[in-house]
LOTORGU-829829 format. One line per 10 residues: number of its first residue (from 1); their letters; for each residue x, y, z of N, C-alpha, C. Coordinates in steps of 0.2 Angstrom, whole numbers. Layout:
REM LOTORGU-829829
NUM	a	X/Y/Z/X/Y/Z/X/Y/Z ~ ...
***
This chain:
REM LOTORGU-829829
1	minegnntvv	185/146/77/189/147/71/187/153/69 ~ 192/158/66/191/164/64/193/165/56 ~ 189/167/52/191/168/46/191/176/44 ~ 198/178/41/199/185/40/195/187/33 ~ 191/192/34/186/193/29/186/199/25 ~ 192/202/23/193/207/19/188/207/12 ~ 188/202/9/184/201/3/178/196/4 ~ 176/196/9/171/190/11/164/193/11 ~ 159/190/8/152/192/9/148/186/12 ~ 144/188/18/140/183/21/134/184/19
11	iigagpaglt	130/178/16/123/179/15/119/174/19 ~ 115/177/22/111/174/27/104/172/24 ~ 102/165/23/97/162/20/98/160/13 ~ 96/154/11/97/151/4/90/150/1 ~ 86/155/3/79/154/-2/80/158/-8 ~ 75/160/-11/75/163/-18/80/170/-18 ~ 78/174/-13/83/180/-13/90/179/-11 ~ 92/175/-6/98/173/-4/102/170/-10 ~ 100/165/-13/102/161/-19/103/166/-25 ~ 98/171/-26/98/175/-31/105/180/-31
21	aayelstrss	105/182/-24/111/186/-22/118/182/-23 ~ 117/177/-21/124/173/-22/127/171/-29 ~ 122/170/-33/123/169/-40/125/175/-44 ~ 122/179/-43/123/186/-46/130/189/-44 ~ 132/188/-37/138/191/-34/143/186/-37 ~ 143/180/-37/147/176/-40/149/176/-47 ~ 145/178/-51/146/179/-58/148/186/-60 ~ 148/191/-55/150/198/-57/155/200/-51 ~ 158/197/-47/164/199/-43/168/192/-41 ~ 174/194/-38/178/189/-36/178/188/-28
31	kriivieads	173/191/-25/173/190/-19/171/183/-16 ~ 173/181/-10/172/175/-7/166/175/-4 ~ 161/171/-5/154/171/-4/152/164/0 ~ 149/166/6/147/161/11/140/162/12 ~ 135/156/11/128/156/12/127/152/18 ~ 123/155/23/122/151/29/115/150/29 ~ 113/144/30/105/141/30/104/137/35 ~ 99/138/39/97/134/44/94/127/43 ~ 91/128/37/88/121/35/93/116/32 ~ 90/110/31/94/104/28/94/105/20
41	qvggisktvd	90/110/18/89/109/11/89/117/9 ~ 90/118/2/90/126/0/83/127/-3 ~ 81/133/-3/74/135/-6/70/139/-1 ~ 71/138/4/67/142/10/60/140/9 ~ 55/145/8/48/143/8/46/140/1 ~ 51/141/-4/51/139/-10/54/132/-12 ~ 55/128/-7/59/123/-8/52/117/-9 ~ 55/111/-11/51/106/-12/52/101/-8 ~ 47/98/-5/48/93/0/45/86/-4 ~ 50/81/-3/49/75/-6/47/69/-1
51	ykgnkidigg	40/67/-2/38/61/3/36/55/-2 ~ 41/51/-1/40/45/-5/38/45/-13 ~ 42/50/-16/41/53/-22/35/56/-24 ~ 31/59/-19/26/63/-20/29/70/-17 ~ 28/75/-21/31/81/-20/26/87/-17 ~ 29/89/-12/24/96/-8/28/102/-11 ~ 24/107/-13/25/114/-15/22/118/-9 ~ 26/121/-5/24/124/1/21/131/0 ~ 14/130/0/10/137/-1/8/138/-9 ~ 12/135/-13/10/134/-20/13/141/-23
61	hrffsksdwv	18/139/-28/22/145/-32/21/145/-39 ~ 17/149/-41/16/150/-48/22/154/-50 ~ 25/152/-56/31/157/-59/29/161/-63 ~ 28/167/-62/26/172/-67/29/180/-64 ~ 29/183/-68/33/190/-66/32/196/-73 ~ 31/201/-70/31/207/-75/39/209/-76 ~ 43/206/-73/50/208/-75/53/203/-80 ~ 55/206/-85/59/202/-90/65/199/-88 ~ 68/203/-83/74/201/-79/74/195/-76 ~ 68/194/-72/66/188/-68/64/182/-73
71	lnwwqkflpi	60/184/-78/58/178/-83/64/175/-87 ~ 69/179/-89/74/177/-92/79/173/-87 ~ 80/175/-81/85/173/-76/82/166/-75 ~ 76/164/-74/74/158/-72/76/153/-78 ~ 76/155/-84/78/151/-89/85/150/-91 ~ 89/153/-87/96/151/-87/97/144/-85 ~ 93/143/-80/94/136/-76/88/131/-78 ~ 82/132/-80/77/128/-82/74/131/-88 ~ 75/127/-94/72/130/-101/65/129/-100 ~ 61/133/-105/54/132/-105/53/127/-111
81	lapedevvat	50/122/-109/48/116/-115/42/118/-117 ~ 42/120/-124/36/123/-128/32/117/-129 ~ 25/118/-127/20/112/-130/18/113/-136 ~ 16/108/-139/13/108/-146/5/109/-147 ~ 3/113/-143/-4/114/-144/-6/122/-144 ~ -12/123/-143/-14/130/-144/-11/135/-139 ~ -8/133/-133/-6/137/-128/0/141/-130 ~ 3/139/-135/9/143/-138/6/150/-140 ~ 1/150/-143/-2/156/-144/-3/161/-139 ~ -2/159/-133/-3/164/-128/3/168/-126
91	yhnrqktiki	9/166/-130/15/169/-128/16/176/-131 ~ 11/178/-136/13/183/-140/15/189/-137 ~ 13/190/-132/15/197/-128/22/197/-126 ~ 26/192/-126/32/192/-123/37/188/-128 ~ 35/187/-134/39/184/-139/47/187/-140 ~ 46/194/-140/52/197/-142/58/196/-136 ~ 56/195/-130/60/195/-124/60/187/-121 ~ 55/184/-122/56/177/-119/56/171/-125 ~ 62/167/-123/64/162/-128/61/156/-126 ~ 57/153/-130/54/146/-129/59/141/-132
101	dqraspdrph	62/137/-129/67/132/-131/63/126/-134 ~ 63/126/-141/58/121/-145/63/115/-144 ~ 69/115/-144/73/109/-144/74/106/-137 ~ 72/109/-132/73/107/-125/70/99/-124 ~ 73/95/-121/71/88/-120/66/86/-114 ~ 62/83/-115/57/82/-110/61/77/-105 ~ 67/74/-106/70/70/-102/75/75/-97 ~ 76/80/-99/80/85/-95/75/89/-90 ~ 78/92/-85/74/96/-81/72/102/-84 ~ 65/105/-84/62/110/-88/57/113/-84
111	mlirprksri	55/119/-87/49/123/-85/44/120/-89 ~ 38/119/-85/31/118/-89/27/124/-90 ~ 23/125/-95/18/130/-95/12/127/-93 ~ 10/129/-88/3/127/-85/-3/132/-84 ~ -9/129/-86/-15/134/-85/-16/136/-78 ~ -18/142/-77/-20/144/-70/-27/143/-70 ~ -29/139/-64/-36/138/-61/-36/138/-54 ~ -40/143/-51/-40/143/-44/-47/145/-43 ~ -51/142/-38/-57/144/-37/-59/144/-29 ~ -65/148/-27/-67/149/-21/-73/142/-19
121	yynkklfeyp	-71/140/-14/-76/134/-11/-79/137/-6 ~ -86/138/-7/-90/142/-2/-97/138/-2 ~ -99/137/3/-106/133/4/-107/127/-1 ~ -101/123/-1/-99/118/-4/-101/118/-12 ~ -99/124/-14/-100/126/-21/-93/129/-24 ~ -91/128/-30/-86/132/-33/-87/137/-36 ~ -83/143/-36/-85/150/-38/-79/152/-41 ~ -79/154/-47/-74/157/-51/-69/162/-46 ~ -62/161/-48/-58/167/-44/-53/169/-50 ~ -53/176/-50/-57/181/-46/-64/180/-48
131	iklnlntllk	-68/183/-43/-76/182/-44/-78/185/-51 ~ -81/182/-54/-85/184/-60/-92/185/-60 ~ -94/191/-60/-102/192/-60/-105/190/-66 ~ -106/184/-67/-109/181/-73/-116/178/-69 ~ -119/175/-75/-126/172/-73/-124/165/-68 ~ -119/162/-70/-118/156/-66/-116/158/-59 ~ -113/163/-57/-111/165/-51/-118/167/-47 ~ -122/171/-50/-128/173/-47/-132/168/-45 ~ -133/163/-49/-137/158/-48/-135/154/-42 ~ -128/152/-42/-125/149/-35/-127/152/-30
141	iglwksikil	-126/159/-30/-126/163/-24/-134/163/-22 ~ -138/164/-26/-145/164/-25/-147/172/-26 ~ -154/173/-28/-157/180/-30/-156/184/-25 ~ -159/183/-19/-159/188/-13/-151/190/-12 ~ -146/185/-11/-139/187/-10/-137/191/-16 ~ -139/189/-22/-136/193/-27/-138/200/-27 ~ -144/202/-25/-147/209/-25/-143/212/-20 ~ -142/209/-14/-139/213/-9/-132/213/-11 ~ -128/210/-15/-121/211/-17/-122/217/-22 ~ -126/217/-26/-126/222/-30/-127/230/-27
151	fsilysrvfp	-132/229/-23/-134/236/-20/-128/237/-15 ~ -124/233/-12/-118/234/-8/-113/237/-12 ~ -112/234/-18/-107/238/-22/-108/245/-25 ~ -114/246/-26/-117/253/-28/-116/258/-22 ~ -119/255/-16/-118/260/-10/-110/261/-8 ~ -106/256/-9/-99/258/-8/-96/263/-12 ~ -99/264/-19/-96/268/-24/-99/274/-22 ~ -105/275/-20/-108/282/-18/-106/285/-11 ~ -104/280/-7/-103/282/1/-97/278/2 ~ -91/278/0/-85/275/2/-82/277/8
161	rkeeqsledf	-79/273/11/-75/274/18/-70/278/17 ~ -71/284/19/-65/289/17/-58/288/19 ~ -58/285/26/-50/283/28/-50/276/28 ~ -46/274/24/-44/267/23/-40/264/29 ~ -42/263/35/-37/262/40/-36/254/41 ~ -40/250/40/-41/243/40/-41/240/34 ~ -39/234/33/-40/229/27/-48/229/26 ~ -52/229/31/-59/228/29/-61/235/25 ~ -59/241/27/-60/247/24/-58/246/16 ~ -53/244/15/-49/243/9/-54/238/4
171	yvnrfgyely	-56/233/6/-60/228/3/-67/231/1 ~ -70/234/7/-76/236/6/-77/241/1 ~ -72/246/1/-72/252/-4/-71/249/-12 ~ -69/243/-12/-68/240/-18/-73/235/-21 ~ -77/232/-16/-80/227/-18/-87/226/-14 ~ -88/231/-10/-95/231/-6/-94/227/0 ~ -97/228/5/-98/224/11/-100/217/10 ~ -105/216/7/-109/210/5/-104/205/2 ~ -101/207/-5/-96/203/-7/-89/202/-3 ~ -88/207/1/-82/206/5/-83/200/10
181	stffkdytek	-89/201/14/-91/197/19/-92/189/16 ~ -94/189/10/-95/181/7/-89/179/5 ~ -85/181/1/-80/179/-2/-73/180/1 ~ -73/185/5/-65/187/7/-63/186/14 ~ -69/188/18/-68/189/26/-66/183/30 ~ -69/178/29/-67/171/32/-60/170/31 ~ -59/168/24/-52/166/22/-46/170/25 ~ -47/177/24/-41/182/26/-40/181/33 ~ -46/181/37/-44/180/45/-42/173/46 ~ -43/168/43/-39/162/44/-32/163/43
191	vwgkkcteis	-30/166/37/-23/166/36/-19/171/41 ~ -23/176/43/-18/181/47/-20/180/55 ~ -26/176/56/-27/176/64/-30/181/67 ~ -31/187/63/-34/192/66/-40/194/62 ~ -45/199/66/-50/202/61/-48/206/56 ~ -51/207/50/-49/211/46/-49/219/48 ~ -52/220/53/-53/227/55/-46/228/59 ~ -42/223/60/-37/223/65/-29/224/61 ~ -31/222/54/-25/222/49/-25/229/45 ~ -19/230/44/-17/236/40/-20/236/33
201	aewgrqrvkg	-22/241/31/-24/243/24/-18/242/19 ~ -12/243/23/-7/242/18/-6/236/15 ~ -8/231/18/-8/224/16/-11/224/8 ~ -17/226/8/-21/227/3/-19/231/-2 ~ -16/236/-1/-13/241/-6/-6/238/-9 ~ -3/234/-5/3/230/-8/0/224/-13 ~ -4/220/-9/-5/213/-14/-10/214/-19 ~ -15/219/-18/-21/219/-23/-21/226/-27 ~ -16/230/-27/-16/236/-30/-17/234/-38 ~ -21/238/-41/-22/238/-48/-28/234/-49
211	lslrkiirhy	-31/229/-45/-36/225/-46/-42/229/-44 ~ -47/229/-47/-54/232/-45/-61/228/-49 ~ -65/230/-46/-71/228/-49/-72/229/-57 ~ -70/234/-58/-71/236/-66/-66/231/-70 ~ -60/230/-67/-55/226/-71/-57/218/-71 ~ -60/217/-65/-63/210/-66/-67/209/-71 ~ -72/213/-71/-78/213/-77/-75/214/-84 ~ -70/218/-85/-66/219/-91/-63/213/-93 ~ -59/210/-88/-56/203/-89/-60/198/-92 ~ -66/197/-88/-71/193/-90/-74/193/-98
221	lttlfypskq	-75/199/-99/-78/201/-106/-72/199/-111 ~ -65/201/-110/-60/200/-114/-59/193/-115 ~ -59/189/-110/-57/182/-111/-63/178/-114 ~ -69/181/-113/-75/178/-117/-74/178/-124 ~ -73/184/-126/-73/186/-133/-66/186/-137 ~ -61/187/-133/-54/186/-136/-50/182/-132 ~ -50/176/-131/-47/171/-127/-40/171/-128 ~ -37/173/-133/-30/173/-135/-26/179/-133 ~ -30/185/-129/-27/190/-127/-24/190/-120 ~ -24/184/-117/-21/184/-110/-15/180/-111
231	sfaseeteqt	-10/181/-107/-3/177/-106/0/176/-100 ~ 4/172/-99/6/172/-92/11/177/-90 ~ 12/182/-94/17/188/-92/15/194/-96 ~ 9/196/-97/7/201/-101/7/208/-96 ~ 11/213/-99/11/219/-96/4/222/-94 ~ -1/220/-98/-8/224/-97/-12/220/-93 ~ -10/214/-91/-14/209/-86/-12/210/-79 ~ -16/211/-75/-15/211/-68/-13/203/-66 ~ -8/202/-62/-6/195/-62/-11/190/-58 ~ -16/194/-55/-21/189/-52/-25/186/-58
241	lteyflypqc	-25/190/-63/-30/187/-69/-26/183/-74 ~ -19/183/-73/-15/179/-78/-18/171/-79 ~ -18/170/-85/-21/162/-87/-16/157/-87 ~ -10/159/-87/-5/153/-87/1/155/-84 ~ 5/150/-82/11/151/-78/18/147/-79 ~ 22/148/-77/28/143/-78/28/139/-71 ~ 31/133/-72/32/129/-67/37/123/-68 ~ 42/124/-63/47/118/-63/44/111/-63 ~ 45/106/-67/42/100/-68/41/96/-62 ~ 47/97/-57/46/94/-50/45/98/-45
251	gpgqlwetva	42/104/-46/41/109/-40/46/114/-40 ~ 45/120/-36/50/125/-36/57/124/-34 ~ 57/119/-29/64/117/-26/68/115/-32 ~ 66/112/-37/70/110/-42/74/116/-46 ~ 71/121/-46/74/127/-49/79/129/-44 ~ 78/130/-37/83/132/-32/88/127/-31 ~ 87/121/-32/93/117/-31/97/117/-36 ~ 94/119/-43/98/119/-48/103/126/-48 ~ 100/131/-46/104/137/-44/109/137/-39 ~ 107/132/-34/113/131/-29/119/128/-31
261	skciengvei	117/123/-36/123/119/-39/128/124/-43 ~ 124/128/-47/128/132/-51/132/138/-47 ~ 129/139/-42/133/143/-37/139/140/-34 ~ 138/133/-32/144/130/-30/149/129/-34 ~ 148/128/-41/152/128/-47/156/135/-47 ~ 153/140/-46/156/147/-46/160/148/-40 ~ 160/143/-35/164/145/-29/162/146/-23 ~ 154/147/-23/150/149/-17/150/143/-12 ~ 151/145/-5/151/140/0/143/141/3 ~ 140/135/2/133/135/5/133/130/10
271	rlnqvvdsid	132/132/17/133/129/23/125/128/26 ~ 123/121/25/117/120/28/117/118/35 ~ 111/118/38/111/116/46/115/121/50 ~ 115/127/48/119/133/52/115/139/53 ~ 116/141/59/112/148/60/117/154/62 ~ 115/160/61/119/166/63/116/168/70 ~ 120/167/75/119/169/82/119/176/83 ~ 125/179/81/126/186/82/130/190/76 ~ 130/195/76/133/199/71/137/205/74 ~ 143/205/72/149/210/76/149/216/72
281	fmsgqvcgat	149/222/75/151/228/71/156/232/74 ~ 158/237/69/165/240/70/163/247/68 ~ 163/253/71/162/260/69/156/260/64 ~ 150/257/67/144/257/64/143/253/58 ~ 147/249/56/147/244/50/148/237/53 ~ 145/232/49/146/226/51/152/223/49 ~ 155/218/53/162/215/51/162/208/52 ~ 157/205/55/157/198/56/151/195/58 ~ 151/189/57/144/184/59/147/178/63 ~ 144/177/69/146/171/72/139/166/71
291	ctnlvtrere	142/160/68/137/154/66/137/149/71 ~ 133/144/72/132/138/75/130/133/71 ~ 134/127/70/131/121/66/127/117/71 ~ 121/117/69/115/114/73/116/106/73 ~ 121/103/69/122/97/70/127/95/75 ~ 133/99/74/139/98/79/140/102/84 ~ 135/108/84/135/113/89/142/117/89 ~ 146/117/84/152/120/84/150/127/82 ~ 154/132/84/153/139/83/159/141/79 ~ 157/147/75/162/150/71/161/157/69
301	lircqdiist	167/161/70/166/168/68/168/169/62 ~ 165/172/57/166/174/50/168/181/49 ~ 174/184/48/174/190/47/173/191/40 ~ 169/197/39/167/199/32/167/207/30 ~ 166/208/24/166/215/22/158/217/23 ~ 154/213/20/147/215/19/143/209/21 ~ 136/211/23/132/205/24/125/206/21 ~ 122/201/18/116/201/14/111/197/18 ~ 107/200/21/103/196/26/95/195/24 ~ 92/189/24/85/187/22/82/185/28
311	mpvrnlvrsm	86/185/35/82/182/40/77/187/43 ~ 72/184/47/67/189/49/70/195/53 ~ 66/201/52/69/207/55/70/206/62 ~ 64/203/65/65/202/73/71/198/75 ~ 73/193/71/79/188/74/85/193/72 ~ 85/196/67/91/200/65/93/205/70 ~ 88/209/72/89/214/78/92/211/84 ~ 88/205/86/91/201/92/99/199/92 ~ 101/198/85/107/196/84/113/201/84 ~ 111/207/85/115/213/83/118/215/90
321	ngvvpnairn	118/211/95/123/212/101/121/219/104 ~ 115/222/105/113/227/109/115/234/104 ~ 117/234/99/119/240/94/113/243/93 ~ 108/240/92/102/244/90/99/249/95 ~ 97/254/93/93/258/98/87/255/101 ~ 86/257/107/80/253/110/73/255/107 ~ 72/261/104/66/262/100/66/257/95 ~ 70/255/91/70/252/85/70/244/88 ~ 73/243/93/73/235/95/65/234/98 ~ 62/239/101/55/237/102/50/236/98
331	iasdleyref	51/240/92/47/239/86/49/232/83 ~ 55/231/82/57/224/79/53/219/83 ~ 55/220/90/52/213/95/44/213/94 ~ 41/218/93/34/217/92/31/216/85 ~ 35/214/80/33/213/73/31/205/73 ~ 25/203/70/23/198/70/23/194/65 ~ 23/187/65/24/183/59/18/177/59 ~ 17/174/54/11/169/53/15/163/50 ~ 13/158/54/16/151/53/11/147/48 ~ 14/143/45/10/138/41/12/131/41
341	livgllldel	6/127/40/8/120/39/3/116/34 ~ 6/111/31/2/108/26/2/100/28 ~ -4/97/27/-6/90/27/-6/87/21 ~ -1/83/18/-2/80/12/-6/73/12 ~ -11/72/8/-14/66/8/-15/64/1 ~ -13/56/1/-13/53/-5/-19/49/-6 ~ -23/50/-12/-30/47/-12/-30/43/-18 ~ -35/38/-17/-38/34/-24/-42/39/-28 ~ -46/44/-25/-50/47/-29/-53/53/-24 ~ -55/59/-29/-58/64/-25/-66/63/-26
351	vlkdkngldv	-69/65/-21/-77/67/-20/-78/73/-25 ~ -75/77/-24/-76/84/-28/-75/83/-34 ~ -80/85/-38/-80/84/-46/-82/91/-48 ~ -80/91/-55/-82/98/-58/-89/97/-62 ~ -91/100/-66/-97/98/-71/-96/93/-75 ~ -102/89/-75/-102/83/-80/-97/78/-77 ~ -97/78/-70/-93/73/-66/-85/72/-68 ~ -82/77/-70/-75/77/-72/-71/79/-66 ~ -65/77/-65/-60/79/-61/-59/87/-61 ~ -59/89/-55/-57/97/-55/-51/98/-58
361	kdnwlyiqeg	-49/103/-61/-42/104/-64/-38/110/-60 ~ -42/113/-55/-38/118/-52/-31/116/-48 ~ -27/122/-48/-22/122/-44/-22/122/-36 ~ -27/126/-34/-29/126/-27/-35/129/-27 ~ -38/127/-21/-45/130/-19/-44/134/-13 ~ -49/140/-13/-48/144/-7/-55/142/-3 ~ -53/139/4/-59/137/7/-63/143/11 ~ -68/145/9/-72/151/12/-77/148/17 ~ -77/142/19/-82/139/24/-80/141/30 ~ -84/144/34/-82/147/40/-82/142/46
371	dvklgrvqlf	-85/136/45/-85/131/51/-80/127/51 ~ -74/127/48/-68/123/47/-62/128/48 ~ -57/125/50/-50/128/51/-46/129/45 ~ -47/125/40/-44/124/33/-44/130/30 ~ -39/132/27/-38/138/23/-38/137/16 ~ -33/133/13/-34/132/6/-32/124/5 ~ -33/121/-1/-31/114/-3/-28/116/-10 ~ -22/112/-8/-18/111/-15/-19/105/-19 ~ -19/105/-25/-20/99/-29/-14/98/-33 ~ -9/94/-30/-2/94/-33/-2/91/-40
381	hnwspymvae	-6/86/-41/-6/82/-47/-9/86/-52 ~ -12/92/-51/-13/97/-56/-8/103/-58 ~ -4/103/-53/2/107/-54/7/105/-59 ~ 9/98/-58/13/95/-63/11/87/-61 ~ 12/83/-67/10/77/-66/16/73/-63 ~ 22/77/-63/28/75/-60/28/75/-52 ~ 23/78/-49/22/79/-42/20/73/-38 ~ 16/69/-42/14/63/-39/18/56/-41 ~ 20/52/-37/24/46/-38/20/41/-43 ~ 14/40/-41/11/35/-45/4/38/-50
391	kgkywigaey	4/36/-56/-1/40/-60/-7/37/-58 ~ -12/42/-59/-18/39/-57/-21/40/-50 ~ -15/42/-46/-17/44/-39/-17/51/-38 ~ -21/54/-33/-22/61/-31/-18/63/-26 ~ -14/68/-26/-10/71/-21/-12/78/-19 ~ -14/78/-13/-17/85/-12/-13/87/-5 ~ -15/94/-4/-11/97/2/-17/102/6 ~ -18/100/12/-23/104/16/-19/109/20 ~ -20/116/19/-17/121/21/-20/124/28 ~ -16/125/32/-18/128/39/-13/134/40
401	fcqkgddlwt	-16/139/42/-12/145/45/-12/146/53 ~ -6/146/56/-7/146/62/-1/151/66 ~ 0/150/73/4/154/76/8/150/80 ~ 15/150/80/19/145/83/16/145/90 ~ 16/139/94/14/138/99/7/137/101 ~ 2/139/96/-5/139/97/-8/131/96 ~ -14/131/97/-16/124/97/-16/120/91 ~ -16/123/85/-14/120/79/-7/118/78 ~ -2/122/79/4/122/78/7/116/82 ~ 5/115/89/6/110/93/3/103/92
411	lsetdltala	-2/103/89/-5/96/87/1/91/84 ~ 0/85/86/5/79/84/3/79/76 ~ 7/75/72/6/73/65/-1/69/65 ~ -1/65/69/-7/61/69/-14/64/70 ~ -13/69/75/-20/73/76/-21/78/71 ~ -16/81/67/-17/86/62/-19/82/55 ~ -17/76/55/-20/72/50/-27/70/50 ~ -29/69/56/-36/66/58/-40/73/57 ~ -37/79/59/-42/86/57/-42/86/50 ~ -38/86/47/-38/88/39/-43/82/36
421	ieelsrigii	-42/77/37/-46/71/34/-54/73/36 ~ -55/75/42/-62/76/45/-65/82/42 ~ -61/87/41/-63/93/38/-65/92/31 ~ -60/89/27/-61/89/21/-66/84/18 ~ -68/79/23/-73/75/22/-80/78/24 ~ -80/82/28/-87/85/31/-88/91/25 ~ -84/94/21/-86/99/17/-87/95/10 ~ -86/90/10/-87/85/3/-82/86/-2 ~ -75/86/1/-70/86/-4/-67/80/-5 ~ -66/75/0/-63/69/0/-68/64/3
431	drskvldstv	-67/58/2/-70/52/6/-63/49/10 ~ -65/49/17/-60/47/21/-57/40/20 ~ -61/35/17/-59/29/16/-55/29/10 ~ -54/33/5/-49/33/0/-42/36/1 ~ -41/38/8/-34/41/10/-29/35/9 ~ -24/35/6/-19/30/6/-13/32/11 ~ -11/38/11/-5/40/14/-5/46/16 ~ -1/49/21/-2/56/23/6/58/26 ~ 6/65/26/13/67/30/11/74/31 ~ 15/78/36/14/84/38/20/88/36
441	vkmpkaypsy	21/94/34/25/99/34/24/106/37 ~ 28/108/42/28/114/45/32/119/42 ~ 31/126/42/35/131/40/34/137/45 ~ 39/138/49/39/144/54/39/151/50 ~ 37/156/52/38/162/50/38/163/42 ~ 32/159/40/30/159/32/28/166/30 ~ 24/170/34/22/176/32/23/181/37 ~ 27/187/34/27/193/39/21/196/40 ~ 18/198/46/11/200/46/11/208/47 ~ 6/211/44/5/218/44/1/221/50
451	vgsynefskv	2/218/56/-1/219/62/5/220/67 ~ 2/222/74/7/224/79/10/230/78 ~ 17/230/78/21/236/77/22/238/69 ~ 19/235/65/20/236/57/20/244/56 ~ 14/246/59/14/254/58/19/259/59 ~ 24/256/62/31/260/64/37/257/60 ~ 36/253/55/41/249/53/45/254/48 ~ 43/259/46/47/265/42/53/267/47 ~ 52/267/53/59/269/57/63/263/57 ~ 62/257/57/66/251/55/69/253/49
461	ktyfnsisnl	66/253/44/69/254/37/74/259/38 ~ 73/266/41/77/271/40/83/269/45 ~ 82/266/50/88/263/54/93/259/50 ~ 91/253/47/95/249/43/98/252/37 ~ 94/257/34/97/260/28/103/265/30 ~ 104/266/37/110/269/39/117/265/40 ~ 115/258/39/121/254/39/123/252/32 ~ 128/255/29/129/254/22/131/247/20 ~ 134/243/24/136/237/22/132/231/24 ~ 125/233/27/121/228/28/115/228/23
471	yligrngthr	113/223/20/109/223/15/103/219/17 ~ 96/222/17/91/217/20/86/216/13 ~ 86/209/12/82/207/5/76/202/7 ~ 73/200/2/68/194/3/62/196/7 ~ 58/191/8/51/192/11/52/194/18 ~ 55/190/21/57/191/29/63/197/30 ~ 67/197/26/72/202/26/70/209/27 ~ 64/210/22/61/217/21/54/217/26 ~ 52/212/28/45/211/32/41/214/27 ~ 41/210/21/35/213/16/33/206/12
481	ynnqdhsmlt	26/206/12/23/199/9/25/199/2 ~ 31/197/-1/33/198/-7/32/190/-10 ~ 30/190/-17/31/184/-21/39/183/-22 ~ 41/177/-24/48/176/-26/50/180/-31 ~ 47/182/-35/50/187/-41/53/194/-37 ~ 49/196/-34/51/202/-30/56/201/-25 ~ 56/195/-21/62/193/-18/69/194/-22 ~ 68/191/-27/73/190/-33/75/197/-34 ~ 70/202/-35/73/208/-37/76/212/-32 ~ 74/212/-25/77/214/-20/85/212/-20
491	akeavdnlin	86/205/-21/93/203/-21/97/206/-27 ~ 94/207/-32/97/210/-39/100/217/-37 ~ 95/221/-34/97/229/-32/102/228/-26 ~ 101/223/-21/107/223/-16/114/223/-20 ~ 114/217/-24/120/215/-27/123/222/-31 ~ 118/225/-35/120/231/-39/123/236/-34 ~ 120/237/-29/123/243/-24/129/239/-21 ~ 130/234/-19/137/231/-16/142/232/-21 ~ 141/230/-27/146/230/-32/148/238/-34 ~ 143/242/-35/144/249/-36/146/254/-30
501	kvtdhsniwa	145/251/-23/147/254/-18/142/260/-17 ~ 136/258/-18/130/263/-16/128/262/-9 ~ 128/267/-5/127/267/2/119/268/3 ~ 116/271/-1/108/272/0/105/266/-3 ~ 101/262/2/98/255/-1/90/256/-1 ~ 88/263/-2/81/264/-4/78/260/-9 ~ 82/260/-14/80/256/-21/78/248/-19 ~ 81/246/-14/79/239/-12/73/239/-8 ~ 71/244/-4/65/244/-1/59/246/-6 ~ 61/249/-11/55/252/-16/53/246/-21
511	vntemiynee	56/240/-21/53/235/-24/47/233/-22 ~ 41/232/-27/35/230/-25/31/236/-22 ~ 33/241/-23/29/247/-20/26/251/-26 ~ 28/249/-32/25/253/-39/21/248/-42 ~ 16/251/-45/11/247/-49/14/241/-53 ~ 19/242/-56/22/237/-61/24/230/-57 ~ 25/231/-50/27/226/-47/20/222/-43 ~ 15/223/-47/9/220/-44/9/213/-41 ~ 6/211/-36/7/205/-34/0/201/-35 ~ 0/194/-34/-6/190/-34/-11/191/-29
521	lea	-16/192/-30/-22/193/-24/-23/186/-21 ~ -21/187/-14/-22/179/-10/-28/179/-6 ~ -32/184/-5/-38/184/-1/-44/186/-4
***
């Protein structure tokens, strides 16, 4: 079947970037919009997986941004329900632009305001995150280790590594080798499956820019003496240090399912379980996309005027039917990605407790133990009470980072569950006898990697910038480890360009390269 597409726009992917583009385009133009999504549900990595009423947030999505446009955009679909306690005082930095809906009903879908708490689990002890160099931290580390950390920091200030070639160079220059090797190295290498010396310093400059030892200390003193000075969206606060964040009551997928419904009301066609096999060109411009229905195996050629793509760059180049120059094709084919899987465990109780024997309130824990493969632990019942089906139960996710086809990725669900239970029990977080139920979720190409041919990626950007009616957006579309607000901003820029017929797409690639788009520190 062939569709004539003089006024048609094809959007590849129904994640945050793709759905943002679809909604914006549907409200600002009369174009026919077709969204192609390989999954059976919308949301991409920001979808919510429901297992018997227990909800999994893949990777954990805190909703915060330094962009007023993004913050207000979210509230078009899910209003913020203002709590009736002292948390309201933390909104003061955004009161002029952020509207808190005091009349929003708890019975209607809404955004919650949640306290942020994440800690590092190291040597079976909990450490504040970001690291706070206070007496409590030093006592947990030990006197000798604390002295080594202090002198290591001073040494890095006096004798910095002059050329930051690797991620290790980047971290050591900011935190000293001893602090880096204690609290950053093992976790980072679990995430990427590479030594920090093999990862580009560009990853650190993108994800950690603006954050330094000085800012960590200043933040600690500020929150100690002036606790009301931090908000979930302060211009002055690095996002790693944000104390509160927004969160859809039933997980991030709730927002994107709502957005998808609004898109459909606006006439957008969202086709699930379909993939783009090939993209057609004419006179150096895209003119069509051939799709396959993964259920019926039927194929369809969709003629179009423009394509907005969130698919991985490597896959996109493969679909372009030999149009791409060999040099660009070789760079794209050598781009690397990191897969992700999560083992959901329903528990009667957690062994891990906070001081005074109370339940920990963390959203997630970074696992810095070197003798386990486990990377992070999500505590979904702390994200939102609506994430767990039965009140009083504990619903957690054991996160593993892997490569498609490696030993972890190919393990059966039974073996993955057994591995997660064994490791969590061994490091003192759960009691295996308290596990009630489990499930496993896998997410391919969750993280575009800053290794392989990434150091030549600028050539790929230059090439795609020459195709004026092809717009690359989102995390995988730009091969950039973006948060969802940055992915949304790339979509906004793309729609602006499309409507205004701007042929230079450098504004899309510029999102999250400036300080104002600082991201959350992940490692």
